[in-house]
Rosetta silent file (secondary structure, phi, psi, omega in degrees, C-alpha in Angstrom):
SEQUENCE: XXXXXXXXXXXXXXXXXXXXXXXXXXXXXXXXXXXXXXXXXXXXXXXXXXXXXXXXXXXXXXXXXXXXXXXXXXXXXXXXXXXXXXXXXXXXXXXXXXXXXXXXXXXXXXXXXXXXXXXXXXXXXXXXXXXXXXXXXXXXXXXXXXXXXXXXXXXXXXXXXXXXXXXXXXXXXXXXXXXXXXXXXXXXXXXXXXXXXXXXXXXXXXXXXXXXXXXXXXXXXXXXXXXXXXXXXXXXXXXXXXXXXXXXXXXXXXXXXXXXXXXXXXXXXXXXXXXXXXXXXXXXXXXXXXXXXXXXXXXXXXXXXXXXXXXXXXXXXXXXXXXXXXXXXXXXXXXXXXXXXXXXXXXXXXXXXXXXX
SCORE:     score description
SCORE:     0.000 S_00000001
   1 L     0.000  131.239  177.015   77.904  133.916  -87.974 S_00000001
   2 L   -99.048  107.313 -168.499   76.112  136.362  -90.252 S_00000001
   3 H   -64.757  -28.925  179.056   78.746  137.940  -92.443 S_00000001
   4 H   -74.873  -16.635 -179.653   76.714  141.045  -93.379 S_00000001
   5 H   -93.823    3.738 -179.755   76.303  141.812  -89.666 S_00000001
   6 L  -114.587  101.498 -173.665   80.063  141.867  -88.976 S_00000001
   7 H   -56.230  -29.491 -173.063   81.471  145.267  -90.147 S_00000001
   8 H   -64.292  -25.439  177.422   85.096  144.026  -90.137 S_00000001
   9 H   -67.334  -16.254  173.519   84.471  141.976  -93.263 S_00000001
  10 H   -70.787  -11.280 -175.712   84.005  145.245  -95.175 S_00000001
  11 H   -98.617   15.574  175.714   87.731  145.849  -94.619 S_00000001
  12 L  -113.951  156.422  175.936   88.849  142.973  -96.915 S_00000001
  13 L   -88.965  142.627 -179.125   89.216  142.887 -100.668 S_00000001
  14 E  -136.991  139.470  170.104   86.907  140.645 -102.752 S_00000001
  15 E   -76.434  136.266 -175.036   86.749  139.866 -106.525 S_00000001
  16 E  -117.959  -44.425  174.926   83.402  140.909 -107.841 S_00000001
  17 E  -141.516  162.128  173.926   83.439  140.799 -111.678 S_00000001
  18 E   -69.599  135.547  178.055   85.681  139.879 -114.543 S_00000001
  19 H   -57.426  -38.631 -176.108   87.504  142.935 -115.844 S_00000001
  20 H   -58.766  -32.599 -174.596   86.661  141.938 -119.380 S_00000001
  21 H   -67.650  -22.567 -178.632   82.951  142.268 -118.623 S_00000001
  22 H   -71.002  -18.625  179.343   83.272  146.025 -117.980 S_00000001
  23 H   -66.619  -23.343  178.650   84.115  146.622 -121.650 S_00000001
  24 H   -83.089  -11.584  178.660   80.495  145.963 -122.452 S_00000001
  25 L   132.928 -176.036 -174.066   79.296  148.715 -120.078 S_00000001
  26 L   -62.128  147.837  178.438   78.471  149.139 -116.392 S_00000001
  27 E  -124.514  155.058  176.094   77.894  146.023 -114.315 S_00000001
  28 E  -111.967  150.805  175.579   76.048  145.464 -111.040 S_00000001
  29 E  -156.276  149.917  174.878   77.053  143.328 -108.049 S_00000001
  30 E  -111.264  121.217  178.668   75.958  142.984 -104.484 S_00000001
  31 E  -118.879  118.939 -177.255   78.764  142.741 -101.909 S_00000001
  32 L    51.072   39.327 -179.720   77.923  142.113  -98.248 S_00000001
  33 L    80.747   -2.346  179.624   74.455  143.399  -98.969 S_00000001
  34 E   -93.071  123.365  178.305   75.780  146.577 -100.601 S_00000001
  35 E   -76.569  125.169  178.235   74.550  147.177 -104.195 S_00000001
  36 E  -115.838  151.352  166.160   77.457  148.213 -106.437 S_00000001
  37 E  -117.506  137.188 -179.004   77.848  149.578 -109.899 S_00000001
  38 E  -127.188  141.160 -177.702   81.150  148.986 -111.615 S_00000001
  39 E  -155.817  174.402  176.772   82.483  150.652 -114.757 S_00000001
  40 E   -99.927  128.632 -179.632   85.674  151.740 -116.534 S_00000001
  41 L   -78.411 -174.538 -176.421   86.719  155.358 -115.866 S_00000001
  42 L   -67.022  -17.558  176.197   88.315  157.700 -118.460 S_00000001
  43 L   -94.854    5.060  178.502   91.714  156.069 -117.888 S_00000001
  44 L    80.481   11.868  179.005   90.270  152.578 -118.516 S_00000001
  45 L   -95.731  145.156 -178.090   90.531  151.694 -114.838 S_00000001
  46 E   -67.195  141.965  176.009   87.735  149.951 -112.870 S_00000001
  47 E  -128.682  153.273  179.678   85.582  152.160 -110.605 S_00000001
  48 E  -141.676  138.878  177.995   82.969  151.179 -108.051 S_00000001
  49 E  -152.330  168.852 -178.164   80.197  153.076 -106.330 S_00000001
  50 E   -66.627  138.737 -173.388   76.840  152.406 -104.614 S_00000001
  51 L   -87.573   54.637  177.043   74.260  151.477 -107.289 S_00000001
  52 L  -146.773  121.791  178.414   71.817  154.140 -106.229 S_00000001
  53 L   -71.670  141.452 -178.859   71.659  157.652 -107.665 S_00000001
  54 L   -70.958   -8.785 -176.075   71.534  160.289 -104.899 S_00000001
  55 L   -85.001  -62.632 -178.191   68.689  162.057 -106.753 S_00000001
  56 L  -134.854   20.571  172.708   65.839  159.560 -106.965 S_00000001
  57 L    66.633   17.471  175.513   67.626  156.215 -106.126 S_00000001
  58 L   -62.477  150.422  178.290   67.571  154.821 -109.651 S_00000001
  59 L   -73.808  120.726  178.305   70.079  152.046 -110.303 S_00000001
  60 H   -67.030  -28.700 -178.632   73.147  153.590 -111.967 S_00000001
  61 H   -63.622  -15.908  178.517   74.022  150.154 -113.405 S_00000001
  62 H   -86.050   -3.515  179.425   71.008  150.560 -115.784 S_00000001
  63 L   -92.523 -146.470 -178.097   72.726  153.679 -117.249 S_00000001
  64 E  -144.833  176.938 -178.668   75.810  153.990 -119.366 S_00000001
  65 E  -104.106  129.522 -179.456   79.388  155.296 -119.278 S_00000001
  66 E  -124.965  107.739 -178.731   79.935  158.757 -120.718 S_00000001
  67 L    49.925   42.405  176.565   83.599  159.808 -121.036 S_00000001
  68 L    86.498    1.203  179.284   84.532  157.699 -118.071 S_00000001
  69 E  -106.757  146.112  175.255   81.614  158.810 -115.897 S_00000001
  70 E   -87.634  127.690 -174.159   78.670  156.677 -114.919 S_00000001
  71 E  -106.225  123.053  178.538   75.457  158.343 -116.174 S_00000001
  72 L   -60.762  133.386 -178.942   72.146  157.791 -114.415 S_00000001
  73 L   -73.820  -10.420 -172.981   69.436  156.355 -116.704 S_00000001
  74 L   -88.534  -51.672 -177.965   66.692  158.432 -115.029 S_00000001
  75 L  -131.160    8.821  172.530   67.763  162.084 -115.395 S_00000001
  76 L    85.198    4.429  175.805   71.243  161.900 -116.835 S_00000001
  77 L   -60.662  144.563 -178.414   73.305  162.903 -113.796 S_00000001
  78 E  -120.182  143.027 -179.080   76.911  161.822 -114.119 S_00000001
  79 E  -128.572  145.760  177.152   79.313  160.715 -111.412 S_00000001
  80 L   -94.878 -175.010 -175.778   83.049  160.199 -111.492 S_00000001
  81 L   -64.716  -16.760  176.737   85.145  157.423 -109.853 S_00000001
  82 L   -89.148   -3.998 -176.234   85.203  159.340 -106.527 S_00000001
  83 L    92.443   -6.682 -176.973   81.438  159.444 -106.440 S_00000001
  84 E   -76.826  141.886  175.217   81.173  163.135 -107.051 S_00000001
  85 E   -76.672  126.895 -175.900   78.457  164.442 -109.427 S_00000001
  86 E  -113.009  -10.600  178.843   80.204  166.099 -112.354 S_00000001
  87 E  -154.992  128.722  173.906   77.279  166.882 -114.603 S_00000001
  88 L  -124.138  106.483 -173.212   73.625  167.727 -114.094 S_00000001
  89 L   -57.923  -25.978 -175.551   71.877  168.353 -117.435 S_00000001
  90 L   -83.551   -3.609  174.857   69.106  170.336 -115.769 S_00000001
  91 L   -96.697  148.137  176.186   71.584  172.922 -114.364 S_00000001
  92 L   -70.516  157.381 -178.055   72.860  175.759 -116.433 S_00000001
  93 L   -61.869  -22.138 -176.932   76.504  175.738 -117.488 S_00000001
  94 L   -94.017    2.588 -179.826   77.163  178.644 -115.098 S_00000001
  95 L   -91.194  140.094  175.353   75.683  176.846 -112.106 S_00000001
  96 L   -84.189  130.510  176.900   77.855  175.101 -109.445 S_00000001
  97 L   -72.974  123.815  179.963   76.941  171.509 -108.688 S_00000001
  98 L   -55.493  141.766 -177.080   76.277  171.215 -104.929 S_00000001
  99 L   -61.843  -28.733 -177.494   78.964  169.233 -103.068 S_00000001
 100 L   -80.095   -0.240  172.636   76.313  166.935 -101.536 S_00000001
 101 L   -82.106   85.326 -175.495   75.394  165.674 -104.973 S_00000001
 102 E  -156.493  161.591  172.627   77.460  162.514 -104.724 S_00000001
 103 L  -120.532  154.582  176.680   77.262  158.691 -104.175 S_00000001
 104 L   -63.666  134.057  179.466   79.503  156.604 -101.960 S_00000001
 105 E  -116.397  154.907 -176.438   82.500  155.304 -103.942 S_00000001
 106 E  -128.286  156.472  176.611   84.711  152.366 -102.966 S_00000001
 107 E   -62.960  137.377 -172.327   88.306  151.257 -103.388 S_00000001
 108 E  -150.140  135.152  178.676   88.645  149.302 -106.558 S_00000001
 109 E  -153.627  169.225 -178.764   91.526  147.647 -108.440 S_00000001
 110 E  -110.346  134.816  177.793   92.321  144.954 -110.953 S_00000001
 111 E  -154.412  133.571  176.125   94.114  141.661 -110.093 S_00000001
 112 L    58.435   27.196  178.880   94.278  138.269 -111.816 S_00000001
 113 L    86.617    3.699 -179.276   91.764  139.416 -114.427 S_00000001
 114 E  -119.838  158.200  171.636   89.079  140.402 -111.876 S_00000001
 115 E   -90.210  125.995  178.125   87.884  143.641 -110.353 S_00000001
 116 E  -110.471  139.996 -177.366   88.484  143.602 -106.564 S_00000001
 117 E  -129.032  142.143  172.654   86.563  145.894 -104.236 S_00000001
 118 E  -126.247  129.227 -172.548   87.019  146.854 -100.605 S_00000001
 119 L   -84.343  -14.427 -178.401   84.117  148.638  -98.923 S_00000001
 120 L  -145.525 -166.340  179.515   86.173  150.270  -96.136 S_00000001
 121 L   -66.359  120.637 -176.187   89.774  150.889  -95.048 S_00000001
 122 L   -65.444  141.867  174.032   91.656  147.654  -95.938 S_00000001
 123 L  -114.139    0.468  177.684   93.293  145.688  -93.149 S_00000001
 124 L  -151.618  155.779  178.943   94.815  143.074  -95.453 S_00000001
 125 L   -82.392  166.012  167.273   96.187  142.963  -99.032 S_00000001
 126 L   -60.777  130.673 -177.713   94.714  141.075 -101.931 S_00000001
 127 L   -50.012  128.547 -179.953   96.000  137.493 -101.575 S_00000001
 128 L   -81.335  126.873  175.543   99.307  137.144 -103.459 S_00000001
 129 L  -114.813   87.808 -173.371   99.363  134.339 -106.109 S_00000001
 130 H   -59.952  -33.110 -174.536  103.018  134.589 -107.023 S_00000001
 131 H   -65.138  -22.897 -178.426  102.851  131.992 -109.820 S_00000001
 132 H   -67.612  -16.914  179.482  100.641  134.283 -111.919 S_00000001
 133 H   -90.082   -6.259 -176.212  103.708  136.548 -112.426 S_00000001
 134 L   -98.226  140.025  175.158  105.836  133.700 -113.792 S_00000001
 135 L   -71.365   -9.295  176.749  106.066  132.737 -117.497 S_00000001
 136 L   -82.281   -2.561 -176.567  106.249  129.148 -116.401 S_00000001
 137 L  -126.904  154.802  172.776  102.618  129.200 -115.439 S_00000001
 138 E  -124.110  151.488 -178.786   99.333  129.972 -117.193 S_00000001
 139 E  -107.854  128.492  176.388   96.089  131.297 -115.663 S_00000001
 140 E  -118.295  117.430  174.590   92.755  129.729 -116.572 S_00000001
 141 E   -73.043  127.277 -173.621   89.523  131.427 -115.564 S_00000001
 142 E  -109.948  -70.368 -170.764   87.182  128.636 -114.469 S_00000001
 143 E  -130.727  145.120  179.355   83.952  129.511 -112.564 S_00000001
 144 E  -149.899   97.053 -171.305   81.978  132.592 -111.640 S_00000001
 145 E  -161.438  149.207  178.369   78.623  131.752 -110.138 S_00000001
 146 E   -78.550  138.977  176.609   76.498  132.202 -106.968 S_00000001
 147 E  -118.304  138.999  178.797   76.414  129.394 -104.470 S_00000001
 148 L   -85.219   68.169  179.129   73.743  129.145 -101.736 S_00000001
 149 L  -160.791  167.243 -179.955   76.147  128.628  -98.906 S_00000001
 150 L   -81.662  145.095 -179.892   78.475  130.455  -96.500 S_00000001
 151 H   -59.741  -35.615 -178.919   82.040  131.245  -97.522 S_00000001
 152 H   -64.254  -34.332  177.688   83.419  129.671  -94.325 S_00000001
 153 H   -59.056  -44.379 -177.751   81.809  126.341  -95.227 S_00000001
 154 H   -68.578  -40.629  178.918   83.650  126.350  -98.528 S_00000001
 155 H   -58.737  -45.987  179.297   86.978  127.390  -96.918 S_00000001
 156 H   -65.086  -40.392 -179.293   86.707  124.497  -94.483 S_00000001
 157 H   -60.325  -40.688 -179.246   85.723  122.129  -97.220 S_00000001
 158 H   -61.929  -31.707 -178.354   88.820  122.990  -99.319 S_00000001
 159 L   -97.415    2.683 -177.956   91.028  121.991  -96.379 S_00000001
 160 L   -91.039  101.393 -175.436   89.026  118.959  -95.405 S_00000001
 161 L   -88.388   12.397  175.973   90.965  115.936  -96.636 S_00000001
 162 L  -101.697  -15.083 -177.623   88.411  113.418  -95.320 S_00000001
 163 L   -83.358  -22.925 -176.733   85.511  114.373  -97.618 S_00000001
 164 H   -54.583  -39.539 -177.775   86.849  113.280 -101.093 S_00000001
 165 H   -55.888  -35.105 -171.074   86.167  109.624 -100.460 S_00000001
 166 H  -105.683  -23.339 -178.590   82.482  110.311  -99.923 S_00000001
 167 H   -96.977  -44.305 -170.949   81.777  113.503 -101.953 S_00000001
 168 L   -98.677   53.991 -175.869   84.043  113.093 -105.057 S_00000001
 169 L   -72.203  -24.466  178.514   82.991  109.582 -105.870 S_00000001
 170 L   -99.080    1.864 -177.993   82.895  110.261 -109.656 S_00000001
 171 L  -121.207  -73.493 -174.123   86.077  112.258 -109.892 S_00000001
 172 L  -138.107   -0.229  177.814   89.031  111.559 -107.652 S_00000001
 173 L   -64.370  136.562 -177.731   87.880  110.222 -104.282 S_00000001
 174 L  -118.788  132.927  179.905   89.471  106.915 -103.277 S_00000001
 175 L   -70.022  -20.632 -177.344   87.780  104.489 -100.910 S_00000001
 176 L   -85.275   -7.383  179.698   91.190  103.284  -99.880 S_00000001
 177 L  -131.959   67.890  179.101   92.172  106.747  -98.587 S_00000001
 178 L   -70.021  -13.286  175.951   89.378  108.067  -96.325 S_00000001
 179 L  -137.828  154.684 -177.900   91.960  110.135  -94.428 S_00000001
 180 L   -71.337  156.253  177.788   95.180  111.830  -95.583 S_00000001
 181 L   -75.377  -24.496  174.253   98.491  110.074  -95.152 S_00000001
 182 E  -153.424  154.653  179.061   99.812  113.238  -93.462 S_00000001
 183 E  -154.328  120.892  179.522   98.446  116.557  -92.292 S_00000001
 184 E  -126.804  138.957 -175.969  100.401  119.548  -90.985 S_00000001
 185 E  -126.383  132.743  178.773   98.990  122.922  -90.023 S_00000001
 186 E  -126.706  129.988  177.423  100.903  126.194  -89.675 S_00000001
 187 E   -74.134  139.731  178.561   99.697  129.465  -88.319 S_00000001
 188 L  -132.694  170.189  178.873  100.458  132.466  -90.564 S_00000001
 189 L   -74.910  -17.318  179.735   99.921  136.230  -90.414 S_00000001
 190 L   -99.919  -14.094 -178.222   97.409  135.973  -93.308 S_00000001
 191 E   163.836 -112.723  175.019   95.536  132.880  -92.127 S_00000001
 192 E  -146.260  159.034  171.981   96.823  129.300  -92.040 S_00000001
 193 E  -121.376  135.033  178.961   98.898  126.934  -94.246 S_00000001
 194 E  -122.961  133.856  173.866   98.091  123.267  -94.474 S_00000001
 195 E  -119.912  140.292 -178.600  100.286  120.576  -95.953 S_00000001
 196 E  -157.450  167.310  174.358   99.118  117.089  -96.673 S_00000001
 197 E  -124.251  131.507  178.576   99.473  113.859  -98.690 S_00000001
 198 E  -140.544  127.781  173.471   96.343  112.205 -100.110 S_00000001
 199 E   -77.460  137.655 -177.621   95.953  109.139 -102.286 S_00000001
 200 E  -140.490  160.457  172.436   93.367  109.665 -105.065 S_00000001
 201 E   -79.450  148.081 -176.667   91.846  107.924 -107.997 S_00000001
 202 L  -122.468   82.173 -178.538   93.114  108.994 -111.426 S_00000001
 203 L   -67.471  173.156 -172.442   90.188  108.493 -113.928 S_00000001
 204 H   -56.117  -46.774  179.837   90.567  108.468 -117.679 S_00000001
 205 H   -61.799  -39.922 -178.247   89.879  112.182 -118.198 S_00000001
 206 H   -74.063  -31.220  174.259   92.338  113.083 -115.521 S_00000001
 207 H   -60.748  -39.939  176.400   95.012  110.720 -116.839 S_00000001
 208 H   -65.244  -44.172 -178.499   94.799  112.723 -120.074 S_00000001
 209 H   -65.981  -36.812 -176.494   94.937  116.010 -118.225 S_00000001
 210 H   -92.025  -11.571 -174.866   97.910  114.992 -116.029 S_00000001
 211 L    60.746   47.040  179.980   99.767  112.978 -118.659 S_00000001
 212 L  -137.268  127.001 -174.673   99.815  110.014 -116.228 S_00000001
 213 L   -81.813  -23.162 -174.033   98.610  106.483 -117.181 S_00000001
 214 L   -63.141  147.385  179.809   98.227  105.151 -113.667 S_00000001
 215 L   -82.708   -4.025  177.116   94.695  104.606 -112.291 S_00000001
 216 E  -149.247  157.622 -179.795   95.709  106.104 -108.946 S_00000001
 217 E  -157.547 -178.652 -179.177   98.197  108.664 -107.737 S_00000001
 218 E  -123.807  130.017  177.205   99.177  110.748 -104.764 S_00000001
 219 E   -92.797  122.641  165.759   98.492  114.480 -104.317 S_00000001
 220 E   -94.362  125.463 -170.173  101.035  116.546 -102.418 S_00000001
 221 E  -114.820  130.239  169.819   99.060  119.464 -101.142 S_00000001
 222 E  -120.339  113.118 -172.068  100.104  122.964 -100.091 S_00000001
 223 E  -123.715  127.216 -179.108   96.991  124.849  -99.063 S_00000001
 224 E  -118.462  130.693  172.315   96.850  128.473  -97.901 S_00000001
 225 E  -103.562  122.126  176.276   93.765  130.072  -96.379 S_00000001
 226 E  -104.414  120.274 -178.998   93.769  133.844  -96.693 S_00000001
 227 L   -60.162  135.575   -1.325   91.359  135.447  -94.234 S_00000001
 228 L   -98.004  -28.297 -166.191   88.485  135.607  -94.730 S_00000001
 229 L  -133.327   33.759  175.731   87.284  133.764  -97.829 S_00000001
 230 E  -121.615  131.726  177.027   90.175  132.861 -100.189 S_00000001
 231 E  -121.260  135.138  167.314   91.887  129.492 -100.568 S_00000001
 232 E  -114.765  113.462 -172.002   94.937  128.735 -102.662 S_00000001
 233 E  -110.848  101.400 -178.116   95.065  124.990 -103.155 S_00000001
 234 E   -95.608  117.363  178.481   98.373  123.877 -104.732 S_00000001
 235 E  -107.344  125.410  178.543   98.336  120.241 -105.929 S_00000001
 236 E  -117.127  125.985 -178.767  101.616  118.762 -106.916 S_00000001
 237 L   -98.234  163.672 -175.488  101.691  115.431 -108.749 S_00000001
 238 L   -57.647  -28.279  179.816  104.548  112.874 -108.851 S_00000001
 239 L   -82.189    3.717  179.089  105.429  113.931 -112.422 S_00000001
 240 L    94.319   -7.779  177.989  106.023  117.543 -111.318 S_00000001
 241 L   -63.546  135.206  175.021  102.766  118.941 -112.708 S_00000001
 242 E  -115.425  126.254  174.203  101.313  121.720 -110.492 S_00000001
 243 E  -119.636  110.169 -175.480   97.588  122.448 -110.514 S_00000001
 244 E  -109.295  117.629  175.918   96.807  125.459 -108.369 S_00000001
 245 E   -99.973  125.820  175.485   93.191  126.262 -107.613 S_00000001
 246 E  -114.144  117.686 -174.417   92.414  129.750 -106.316 S_00000001
 247 E  -127.718  125.638  167.763   88.894  130.068 -104.945 S_00000001
 248 E  -117.429  129.938  174.177   87.306  133.136 -103.349 S_00000001
 249 E   -98.220   92.156 -177.661   83.801  132.946 -101.975 S_00000001
 250 E   -76.508  123.061 -173.054   82.838  136.605 -102.224 S_00000001
 251 E   -71.039  112.806  172.750   79.989  137.300  -99.728 S_00000001
 252 L   -82.124  -53.845 -176.426   76.829  138.559 -101.505 S_00000001
 253 L  -144.601 -172.387  176.140   74.589  138.115  -98.498 S_00000001
 254 L   -68.180  -31.815 -176.240   74.453  135.925  -95.359 S_00000001
 255 L   -94.390  -21.823 -168.317   73.038  133.056  -97.417 S_00000001
 256 L  -124.964  138.460  174.904   74.789  133.500 -100.772 S_00000001
 257 E  -128.109  144.308  175.498   78.373  133.667 -101.933 S_00000001
 258 E   -87.322  117.742  179.428   79.812  134.322 -105.387 S_00000001
 259 E   -82.550  111.247  178.526   82.152  131.471 -106.250 S_00000001
 260 E  -114.804  112.255 -176.035   85.123  132.991 -108.113 S_00000001
 261 E  -133.572  132.973  167.694   87.639  130.350 -109.116 S_00000001
 262 E  -129.899  164.160  174.950   90.639  130.308 -111.453 S_00000001
 263 E  -127.201  158.772  179.882   93.527  127.861 -111.727 S_00000001
 264 E  -130.503  128.833 -174.067   97.217  128.201 -112.463 S_00000001
 265 E  -133.933  148.045  176.893   99.199  125.426 -114.058 S_00000001
 266 L   -95.508   39.699  172.386  102.841  124.848 -115.099 S_00000001
 267 L  -128.832 -170.442 -177.704  101.926  123.228 -118.432 S_00000001
 268 L  -120.144  164.797  178.185  100.785  124.650 -121.770 S_00000001
 269 L   -63.440  -32.862  179.069   97.598  124.807 -123.797 S_00000001
 270 L   -67.788  -37.342  179.764   99.185  122.422 -126.327 S_00000001
 271 L   -71.914  -50.023  179.131   99.819  119.845 -123.598 S_00000001
 272 L  -141.627  108.533 -179.048   96.437  120.103 -121.979 S_00000001
 273 L   -54.644  141.386 -179.257   93.638  122.302 -123.416 S_00000001
 274 H   -57.605  -38.537 -179.211   92.044  124.686 -120.941 S_00000001
 275 H   -61.386  -29.810  175.162   88.631  123.263 -121.773 S_00000001
 276 H   -75.939  -36.277  177.418   89.713  119.846 -120.528 S_00000001
 277 H   -62.258  -47.209 -176.669   91.128  121.319 -117.327 S_00000001
 278 H   -64.822  -42.393 -175.952   87.829  123.219 -116.757 S_00000001
 279 H   -60.177  -42.228 -177.421   85.677  120.132 -117.527 S_00000001
 280 H   -71.502  -46.572 -179.741   87.323  118.010 -114.779 S_00000001
 281 H   -64.538  -29.138  176.128   87.261  120.850 -112.226 S_00000001
 282 H   -63.157  -44.729  179.959   83.629  121.517 -113.136 S_00000001
 283 H   -62.653  -39.416 -179.918   82.739  117.936 -112.184 S_00000001
 284 H   -65.790  -48.028 -175.352   84.611  118.314 -108.895 S_00000001
 285 H   -67.172  -32.135  176.550   82.977  121.617 -107.968 S_00000001
 286 H   -66.459  -35.055  177.261   79.505  120.320 -108.704 S_00000001
 287 H   -66.835  -40.815  175.927   80.028  117.500 -106.306 S_00000001
 288 H   -62.227  -45.804 -173.510   81.061  120.017 -103.632 S_00000001
 289 H   -58.133  -44.179 -178.529   78.221  122.363 -104.478 S_00000001
 290 H   -57.333  -43.382 -179.655   75.536  119.802 -103.909 S_00000001
 291 H   -74.791  -47.060 -174.866   76.748  119.080 -100.396 S_00000001
 292 H   -65.595  -31.443  178.241   77.710  122.570  -99.352 S_00000001
 293 L   -75.839   -6.806  176.994   74.377  124.061 -100.411 S_00000001
 294 L   -93.228   -6.328 -174.812   72.699  121.596  -98.025 S_00000001
 295 L   -89.912  165.153  179.712   74.616  123.019  -95.012 S_00000001
 296 L   -78.716  130.737 -175.279   73.547  125.797  -92.645 S_00000001
 297 L   -75.667  -18.318  179.817   74.832  129.192  -93.744 S_00000001
 298 L   -87.057   84.290 -173.663   74.977  130.410  -90.171 S_00000001
 299 L   -79.422  122.621 -178.485   78.342  128.884  -89.282 S_00000001
 300 L   -76.667  139.581  179.283   79.038  128.941  -85.528 S_00000001
 301 L   -86.711  -24.274  175.667   82.480  130.095  -84.540 S_00000001
 302 L   -72.409  124.658 -179.989   82.370  128.337  -81.180 S_00000001
 303 H   -57.739  -23.662 -173.398   83.727  124.797  -81.590 S_00000001
 304 H   -76.098   -8.878 -175.548   81.207  123.557  -79.045 S_00000001
 305 H   -85.131  -15.505  174.749   78.225  124.207  -81.392 S_00000001
 306 L  -136.514  157.503  176.809   79.193  121.359  -83.822 S_00000001
 307 L   -85.083  161.069 -173.049   80.990  118.087  -83.432 S_00000001
 308 L  -147.512  160.740  177.567   84.486  117.596  -84.913 S_00000001
 309 L  -133.698  175.597 -171.342   87.070  114.949  -85.790 S_00000001
 310 H   -53.403  -45.617 -174.524   90.831  114.928  -86.334 S_00000001
 311 H   -74.150   -2.114  176.707   90.700  116.058  -89.975 S_00000001
 312 H   -86.783    2.617 -175.019   88.561  119.079  -89.012 S_00000001
 313 H   -53.274  -45.692  176.535   91.581  120.726  -87.351 S_00000001
 314 H   -58.246  -40.913 -178.857   92.114  123.277  -90.168 S_00000001
 315 H   -68.164  -39.504  177.553   88.453  124.285  -90.075 S_00000001
 316 H   -63.572  -37.361  177.651   88.422  124.603  -86.340 S_00000001
 317 H   -66.383  -38.239  177.635   91.543  126.785  -86.536 S_00000001
 318 H   -61.034  -46.654 -176.454   89.837  128.981  -89.162 S_00000001
 319 H   -60.100  -41.804  179.963   86.858  129.475  -86.881 S_00000001
 320 H   -64.726  -38.151 -179.623   89.109  130.402  -83.944 S_00000001
 321 H   -73.194  -36.535  174.361   91.017  132.951  -86.024 S_00000001
 322 H   -66.854  -42.084  175.166   87.840  134.539  -87.269 S_00000001
 323 H   -60.292  -37.271  179.836   86.483  134.719  -83.733 S_00000001
 324 H   -69.882  -37.874  173.159   89.737  136.397  -82.646 S_00000001
 325 H   -55.951  -45.936  177.756   89.409  138.893  -85.549 S_00000001
 326 H   -61.092  -45.089 -179.181   85.966  139.867  -84.372 S_00000001
 327 H   -64.535  -44.189  177.582   87.152  140.285  -80.823 S_00000001
 328 H   -54.304  -35.841 -177.251   90.155  142.372  -81.958 S_00000001
 329 L  -103.019   22.957  172.905   87.814  144.807  -83.655 S_00000001
 330 L    69.746   23.304 -179.244   85.361  144.963  -80.778 S_00000001
 331 L  -104.224  151.584  172.182   82.682  142.899  -82.446 S_00000001
 332 L  -107.510  137.897 -178.649   80.420  140.173  -81.064 S_00000001
 333 L   -56.833  125.524  175.361   79.493  137.227  -83.272 S_00000001
 334 L   -96.926  132.735 -177.756   76.049  137.870  -84.790 S_00000001
 335 L  -134.577  167.246 -178.218   73.921  134.768  -85.446 S_00000001
 336 L   -67.817  -28.344 -177.983   70.484  133.913  -86.637 S_00000001
 337 L  -152.694  161.372  178.948   69.555  132.681  -83.198 S_00000001
 338 L   -54.928  145.827 -179.985   71.126  132.416  -79.719 S_00000001
 339 L   -56.658  138.467  178.631   73.879  129.811  -79.508 S_00000001
 340 L   -68.723  144.103  172.523   72.488  126.374  -78.684 S_00000001
 341 L  -101.014  157.511 -177.430   73.235  125.014  -75.266 S_00000001
 342 L   -63.132  140.295 -179.663   74.174  121.447  -74.529 S_00000001
 343 L   -63.352  141.223  177.583   71.113  119.261  -74.011 S_00000001
 344 L   -70.150  161.909 -178.900   70.443  118.394  -70.392 S_00000001
 345 L   -62.397  138.137 -176.895   70.940  114.816  -69.236 S_00000001
 346 L   -59.461  142.336  176.485   67.864  112.666  -70.163 S_00000001
 347 L   -93.320  128.770  178.995   65.320  112.303  -67.371 S_00000001
 348 L   -81.935  107.341 -179.110   64.300  108.780  -66.427 S_00000001
 349 L   -90.417    0.943 -178.908   60.502  108.805  -66.390 S_00000001
 350 L   -66.766  150.359 -177.766   60.110  105.120  -65.549 S_00000001
 351 L  -116.395  129.572 -179.918   58.269  104.303  -62.393 S_00000001
 352 L   -70.666  154.702 -176.135   59.324  101.381  -60.175 S_00000001
 353 H   -57.882  -36.762 -174.522   56.903   98.670  -59.392 S_00000001
 354 H   -72.836  -15.206 -177.043   56.914   99.534  -55.680 S_00000001
 355 H   -97.627   -7.744 -177.798   55.836  103.132  -56.304 S_00000001
 356 L   -70.295  149.306 -177.668   52.847  102.382  -58.458 S_00000001
 357 L  -126.447    0.000    0.000   49.390  103.097  -57.007 S_00000001
């Protein structure tokens, strides 16, 4: 499936930049192939518009913010948060700015320290991470970087409890637990929920982070997939510590996703410094990144196009729900090439001795 070719994905919210970054001036981002400029308006709220001036197509992100308006670097035209042109230096003060002097603007809001954008009429809310509103938890911004992979691959990987043994060999993967001790899947109105138990290795750095001396432990996992590209991975350890990873793979193009990840924990900076938490999660994500960037970005929604095993059930369910979403909105899956057909039975080309001439 090619995400930029499926219009329905424009109807979801995605985190695009850190709110803090807009204080330095306008920022650019590409979302589903759409070039965006983001800035802070006169009220200090994030705004988003197409990163092309309607005059001569210069990138607005190369300009500056003037009293809450984005100013084009080419001729100084200014646009407000609705995309309307509010100032043309070359027009006299008594001249009316034509109504067609405008750029497309998009829905934009702040959540969890990020600017979220929706390119069309939203059909789902921004995923709720309830723990962020509690004083018992702290939020740690972790990673913001492009990955050369499809968002669906990452979503499946997060719910795949068979890969840690082979991918996370230097962090938490246990050879004694190649499959989870339990795996339950529940259909939800926002996606799916997966519950599982997985035995893992507890290396020295993680023992320090978790305040657990044992060389091994068990993760109780509560994992929520929010359609289309957000995962909330809640890891509960035997000592009561909760480490919640929230990962959105914001689609830049068919081939590239922006990995936006933060974590939420019910401990304090004094107990475990954020830099130590990030260091361990960095090692984990780099192990995933190496493998996932080797996969095909054109993820087939039909289960028959790839082989599967028992622990792939969450991923297969994700693909079926995305396929149903496309059908609901009258769309046909767009792919790089026609779906592969099953190979025909091999032909026996051997010739019997009696038929030789």
